GUKELO-815483 format. One record per residue (C-alpha): residue number from 0; residue in one letter; x, y, z. Coordinates in pm, 1 decimal. Example, Ala and Ser with C-alpha at 12.3 -4.5 7.8 and 13.67 -1.06 7.14 Angstrom:
! residues 2
> num:residu:east:north:up
> 0:a:1230.0:-450.0:780.0
> 1:s:1367.0:-106.0:714.0
END
This chain:
! residues 310
> num:residu:east:north:up
> 0:m:12037.9:11324.5:7663.6
> 1:s:11985.3:10993.9:7825.7
> 2:q:11631.1:10885.3:7782.5
> 3:l:11463.9:10689.4:8127.3
> 4:q:11437.3:10301.6:8118.5
> 5:k:11043.8:10254.7:8148.3
> 6:i:10936.8:9948.7:8318.4
> 7:e:10622.1:9795.2:8227.3
> 8:p:10349.7:9751.9:8599.6
> 9:s:10332.8:9461.9:8768.3
> 10:p:9949.9:9365.3:8717.0
> 11:l:9802.3:9156.2:9084.9
> 12:d:9651.5:8878.2:9071.8
> 13:l:9569.6:8552.0:9278.3
> 14:v:9559.9:8221.6:9323.3
> 15:v:9287.5:8014.0:9536.4
> 16:a:9337.1:7875.3:9849.6
> 17:i:9043.3:7638.6:9935.9
> 18:g:9014.3:7516.1:10266.6
> 19:a:8701.8:7233.3:10412.9
> 20:a:8577.5:7111.5:10741.3
> 21:t:8253.3:6909.5:10847.7
> 22:d:8146.0:6770.5:11157.3
> 23:i:7887.1:6585.3:11320.6
> 24:g:7775.0:6902.7:11597.0
> 25:g:7483.2:6798.3:11803.3
> 26:r:7359.7:6483.7:11596.0
> 27:a:7420.5:6107.7:11656.3
> 28:s:7522.4:6134.1:11258.5
> 29:n:7653.5:6373.5:10944.1
> 30:e:7381.5:6383.9:10722.0
> 31:d:7585.8:6659.4:10563.3
> 32:s:7817.5:6569.8:10244.3
> 33:i:8065.8:6815.1:10163.0
> 34:h:8347.3:6844.5:9801.7
> 35:a:8633.3:7063.3:9728.9
> 36:a:8820.9:6942.6:9450.8
> 37:e:9078.2:7112.2:9154.5
> 38:l:8976.5:7036.5:8797.9
> 39:a:9153.0:7060.4:8469.8
> 40:e:9269.9:7418.1:8402.7
> 41:s:9015.8:7603.6:8215.1
> 42:p:9194.2:7681.8:7859.0
> 43:p:9293.0:8031.0:7861.1
> 44:a:9117.8:8339.0:7735.0
> 45:p:9368.6:8564.0:7444.1
> 46:g:9697.7:8670.8:7582.4
> 47:g:9619.6:8564.2:7904.8
> 48:a:9703.2:8180.8:8102.6
> 49:p:9489.1:7875.7:8167.6
> 50:a:9297.7:7955.1:8494.7
> 51:p:9332.7:7680.6:8778.4
> 52:t:8964.3:7540.0:8831.0
> 53:f:8770.6:7430.5:9153.5
> 54:l:8435.5:7275.7:9234.0
> 55:l:8302.7:7308.2:9557.6
> 56:a:8001.9:7256.3:9722.1
> 57:v:7823.8:7158.8:10088.3
> 58:a:7488.2:6933.1:10124.8
> 59:d:7260.6:6898.8:10406.0
> 60:g:7070.1:6590.2:10387.3
> 61:m:6753.5:6538.5:10574.4
> 62:g:6489.8:6230.7:10582.7
> 63:g:6585.0:6069.0:10855.9
> 64:h:6951.2:5906.6:10963.9
> 65:a:7006.6:5675.4:10652.2
> 66:d:6776.0:5859.6:10414.3
> 67:g:6977.9:6241.3:10459.0
> 68:e:7325.4:6118.3:10447.0
> 69:v:7185.0:5879.9:10098.7
> 70:a:7043.7:6189.1:9980.6
> 71:s:7377.4:6427.0:10035.8
> 72:r:7579.1:6233.4:9937.8
> 73:l:7374.8:6128.4:9585.1
> 74:a:7356.2:6515.2:9511.9
> 75:i:7748.7:6541.6:9559.1
> 76:e:7843.7:6211.6:9303.5
> 77:t:7552.1:6348.8:9069.6
> 78:l:7701.1:6713.8:9072.6
> 79:a:8067.4:6636.3:9005.0
> 80:a:7996.9:6395.6:8797.7
> 81:a:7755.9:6658.6:8573.6
> 82:i:8032.2:6884.6:8606.8
> 83:g:8323.7:6666.9:8507.5
> 84:n:8685.1:6717.3:8509.1
> 85:e:8661.0:6944.1:8217.8
> 86:p:8392.8:7156.4:8257.4
> 87:g:8227.4:7345.9:7964.1
> 88:p:8236.6:7762.5:7949.6
> 89:d:7879.3:7819.9:8049.1
> 90:a:7848.1:7733.7:8423.8
> 91:g:7560.4:7821.1:8496.6
> 92:v:7415.1:7569.8:8232.0
> 93:l:7614.7:7305.6:8351.9
> 94:f:7455.3:7388.6:8694.4
> 95:k:7116.0:7328.3:8578.7
> 96:q:7160.6:7025.8:8439.3
> 97:a:7350.7:6846.6:8723.7
> 98:f:7130.7:6979.8:9027.1
> 99:r:6857.1:6824.0:8782.0
> 100:r:7006.5:6494.8:8754.3
> 101:a:7079.8:6570.3:9129.1
> 102:n:6701.2:6595.9:9177.8
> 103:e:6609.5:6291.7:8999.9
> 104:a:6884.5:6033.5:9129.1
> 105:i:6694.2:6194.1:9488.3
> 106:y:6398.1:6119.4:9412.4
> 107:d:6406.7:5802.8:9254.6
> 108:e:6650.7:5637.5:9477.1
> 109:g:6354.6:5775.8:9753.6
> 110:a:6099.1:5614.6:9550.2
> 111:a:6289.9:5279.1:9541.6
> 112:t:6368.8:5228.9:9921.8
> 113:g:5998.8:5358.0:10029.3
> 114:g:6074.6:5518.0:10345.9
> 115:d:5753.7:5742.7:10511.0
> 116:r:5955.3:6008.9:10522.0
> 117:p:6066.3:6248.0:10176.9
> 118:m:6446.9:6159.6:10105.7
> 119:g:6591.7:6507.6:10032.7
> 120:t:6902.4:6742.8:10026.1
> 121:t:7025.0:7092.2:9983.2
> 122:l:7271.3:7183.8:9790.2
> 123:v:7528.5:7478.3:9718.3
> 124:a:7786.5:7490.5:9458.8
> 125:a:8027.1:7753.2:9343.8
> 126:l:8268.2:7657.9:8995.1
> 127:l:8573.7:7863.0:8976.5
> 128:r:8754.8:7955.9:8715.4
> 129:g:9051.6:8192.9:8867.3
> 130:k:8940.7:8488.5:8982.4
> 131:y:8604.3:8425.5:8851.2
> 132:a:8272.3:8204.2:9077.8
> 133:t:7963.4:8073.2:8972.1
> 134:v:7751.5:7990.8:9278.1
> 135:a:7431.6:7743.4:9206.3
> 136:s:7166.9:7677.9:9496.5
> 137:v:6874.1:7503.2:9599.5
> 138:g:6766.6:7488.9:10002.6
> 139:d:6889.0:7667.4:10289.3
> 140:s:7267.5:7603.6:10271.6
> 141:r:7441.6:7938.8:10195.7
> 142:a:7723.3:8078.4:9981.8
> 143:y:7897.7:8403.2:10163.2
> 144:l:8133.1:8676.3:9987.6
> 145:l:8338.9:8805.8:10262.7
> 146:r:8541.7:9190.9:10133.0
> 147:a:8698.4:9474.4:10282.4
> 148:k:8583.4:9320.9:10662.5
> 149:g:8203.0:9338.9:10511.6
> 150:l:7993.1:8999.2:10428.2
> 151:t:7755.2:8964.1:10241.3
> 152:q:7483.6:8632.8:10177.8
> 153:i:7491.8:8598.8:9814.9
> 154:t:7219.2:8297.6:9795.1
> 155:r:6873.8:8298.3:9918.7
> 156:d:6717.5:8085.9:10124.4
> 157:h:6453.0:7876.0:9986.0
> 158:t:6264.6:7887.6:10339.2
> 159:f:5922.0:7959.1:10487.5
> 160:v:6051.8:8305.1:10647.0
> 161:a:6266.0:8394.8:10419.9
> 162:e:5998.8:8445.2:10206.3
> 163:e:5787.0:8582.6:10488.1
> 164:v:6070.6:8828.3:10521.0
> 165:e:6127.3:8931.1:10144.8
> 166:r:5737.1:9032.6:10126.5
> 167:g:5771.4:9245.4:10505.2
> 168:a:5568.6:8966.4:10746.1
> 169:l:5907.3:8909.8:10974.3
> 170:t:6204.3:9128.5:11057.7
> 171:a:6559.7:8943.1:10987.7
> 172:e:6555.7:8936.6:11349.6
> 173:q:6235.0:8765.1:11387.5
> 174:a:6308.2:8461.6:11059.3
> 175:r:6579.9:8364.8:11286.1
> 176:r:6440.2:8295.3:11591.1
> 177:s:6082.8:8144.0:11485.5
> 178:p:6029.7:7789.7:11503.4
> 179:q:5947.7:7766.4:11146.7
> 180:r:6323.7:7892.7:11018.6
> 181:n:6408.4:7544.8:10894.0
> 182:v:6112.3:7503.6:10681.0
> 183:l:6204.3:7480.6:10322.9
> 184:t:6037.8:7560.9:10077.9
> 185:q:6252.7:7434.2:9764.5
> 186:a:6487.4:7049.3:9800.1
> 187:l:6669.7:6835.8:9586.4
> 188:g:6429.8:6532.4:9586.1
> 189:f:6110.5:6678.3:9759.1
> 190:r:5982.0:6636.5:9362.2
> 191:q:5946.1:6470.8:9104.9
> 192:k:6063.4:6777.6:8874.2
> 193:l:6240.2:7023.4:9080.2
> 194:d:6106.6:7414.1:8954.0
> 195:s:6182.0:7560.7:8638.1
> 196:k:6388.8:7815.2:8804.7
> 197:l:6573.1:7668.4:9013.3
> 198:p:6859.4:7668.9:9103.3
> 199:a:6938.4:7992.5:9163.4
> 200:v:7243.2:8155.7:8992.8
> 201:y:7490.6:8311.3:9138.3
> 202:e:7808.4:8497.6:8917.8
> 203:l:8037.6:8723.0:9071.7
> 204:t:8422.9:8852.4:9086.8
> 205:l:8708.6:8765.7:9329.4
> 206:l:8940.8:9055.2:9451.4
> 207:p:9204.0:8993.3:9634.7
> 208:d:9195.3:8908.7:9955.6
> 209:d:8829.0:8757.2:9919.9
> 210:r:8667.5:8499.3:10105.9
> 211:l:8436.0:8275.7:9945.9
> 212:l:8225.0:8055.9:10260.1
> 213:l:8009.3:7770.4:10176.6
> 214:c:7808.2:7669.3:10474.5
> 215:s:7502.5:7440.0:10593.8
> 216:d:7259.7:7574.9:10815.2
> 217:g:7394.2:7435.0:11115.6
> 218:f:7623.2:7706.4:11215.3
> 219:s:7300.1:7972.4:11167.4
> 220:d:7145.8:7929.8:11552.3
> 221:v:7510.8:7951.3:11691.5
> 222:l:7717.5:8242.2:11475.3
> 223:d:7622.8:8544.9:11385.9
> 224:n:7763.1:8755.8:11107.0
> 225:a:8047.0:8903.9:11324.4
> 226:d:8175.4:8576.2:11401.5
> 227:l:8193.7:8453.6:11075.9
> 228:i:8411.5:8757.2:10949.2
> 229:a:8599.3:8695.0:11264.2
> 230:a:8667.4:8323.5:11195.7
> 231:l:8774.8:8392.8:10809.0
> 232:l:9006.0:8730.6:10885.9
> 233:g:9363.3:8691.7:10961.3
> 234:r:9415.7:8296.0:10861.8
> 235:n:9435.3:8057.7:10587.9
> 236:a:9150.5:7860.8:10437.0
> 237:p:9175.0:7498.5:10589.4
> 238:a:9247.6:7713.5:10960.5
> 239:a:8921.0:7945.8:10856.0
> 240:a:8705.2:7572.2:10791.7
> 241:q:8783.3:7439.7:11084.3
> 242:l:8755.3:7666.3:11325.7
> 243:l:8452.3:7753.9:11213.3
> 244:v:8330.2:7420.9:11251.8
> 245:d:8528.3:7429.2:11639.6
> 246:l:8368.5:7715.4:11712.5
> 247:a:8010.0:7619.2:11627.2
> 248:r:8037.8:7313.0:11856.6
> 249:e:8215.0:7506.1:12192.3
> 250:r:7887.0:7703.8:12121.3
> 251:g:7630.7:7421.9:12128.2
> 252:a:7496.0:7363.7:11776.5
> 253:t:7182.6:7104.0:11743.2
> 254:d:7263.6:7026.5:11356.2
> 255:n:7549.0:6927.3:11191.6
> 256:v:7848.3:7235.1:11075.7
> 257:s:7981.4:7162.9:10727.4
> 258:a:8222.7:7524.7:10599.6
> 259:v:8407.5:7522.4:10254.5
> 260:v:8611.5:7830.6:10212.1
> 261:a:8787.4:7948.9:9946.0
> 262:e:9044.9:8190.1:9984.0
> 263:a:9186.9:8495.5:9754.3
> 264:v:9522.1:8454.0:9767.5
> 265:p:9694.8:8785.9:9623.9
> 266:t:9972.1:8784.3:9438.2
> 267:r:10233.4:8934.3:9200.5
> 268:v:10343.7:8859.0:8907.1
> 269:s:10618.1:8980.7:8776.7
> 270:t:10667.4:9061.8:8454.0
> 271:v:11053.7:9152.8:8222.8
> 272:p:11144.4:9567.3:8274.1
> 273:v:11125.0:9654.0:7876.6
> 274:a:11461.0:9906.5:7838.5
> 275:a:11417.1:10200.8:7632.1
> 276:v:11683.2:10157.3:7327.7
> 277:r:11895.7:10473.7:7297.3
> 278:p:11896.4:10612.9:6944.0
> 279:r:12238.9:10688.5:6841.0
> 280:a:12407.8:10992.4:6853.7
> 281:r:12401.0:11152.8:6479.4
> 282:l:12633.7:11491.4:6391.0
> 283:s:12447.6:11738.1:6307.8
> 284:t:12550.3:11910.4:5948.6
> 285:p:12697.8:12189.8:6091.5
> 286:v:12947.8:12001.1:6290.4
> 287:i:13065.5:11809.0:5968.1
> 288:i:13139.1:12086.3:5781.8
> 289:l:13376.7:12201.3:6058.8
> 290:i:13547.4:11889.2:6124.8
> 291:a:13600.4:11859.4:5720.3
> 292:a:13714.1:12178.9:5683.1
> 293:i:13970.5:12138.6:6039.7
> 294:v:14122.8:11818.8:5797.9
> 295:i:14144.6:11995.9:5477.1
> 296:i:14358.5:12273.9:5690.0
> 297:v:14565.0:12049.9:5852.9
> 298:l:14646.5:11849.9:5473.5
> 299:v:14725.1:12182.0:5322.6
> 300:a:14969.7:12294.9:5622.0
> 301:a:15129.4:11957.6:5587.3
> 302:g:15215.4:11941.4:5245.0
> 303:i:15330.6:12346.4:5233.4
> 304:l:15557.8:12170.9:5540.5
> 305:l:15701.8:11925.2:5306.4
> 306:t:15728.7:12133.6:5007.2
> 307:s:15986.7:12342.7:5179.5
> 308:n:16193.2:12095.5:5312.5
> 309:f:16290.9:12002.0:4911.5
END
């Protein structure tokens, strides 16, 4: 009886594609800063392959034209330097340290320039190692996860109206239309020391076809969740990021708009089929005895024939 060939299943894996776009929107200058960089691959897990690693970030500066640009740029530069090209295994700890350094750098810069308005910035960042993502945030720049056509806001806004929604004083729709919707309760650079509970850190595992979106709050007034979903679906990460920015401008965005998109692209990892080894056929004992008997009979008959000839 022949044995069927056994084939190991091909595990479903993914690769991450990145796109980013920023625009002045309705402002005279751009106080947003964005970052999207591939870092050195993370060490492999036991039995696994090295994981591609990316650092993504969006910062929305404030404090006036020049100060806002400086604050968001300092946040991105300090974050990138603190994370480095070969980040350690604990992304949450890395982000805590990086955000504190950024806060100090911005606060010190603001104190040195002596402006009449505080220099500050929001910051939302993500460290991706293969399918594993760690997100950190301060302020109201957001991270969203699109999965199976459903959009979820990962981060929590550090704003007055968000706190009012949490305690039930406002509905989400009222908060969106409130004139105080942009009043921040936390930001980098406003105070000498960052709150010990910040940044807020979130962990998630990406599935094939997921999209992770980091964006500034310039989209909030002109694009709703349905718009974000429509822009993210059906196109690659660079095209999605650019479309979001273009849509915001077309809808009359009054603020700068910035988007960084990470797309979890499914891919099959091929494995070599494992062929089953067919055991050699073994003759049973009765068959061996029968063959031996036939051989003996043949030999005896041959002997009789030879004798008769002589």
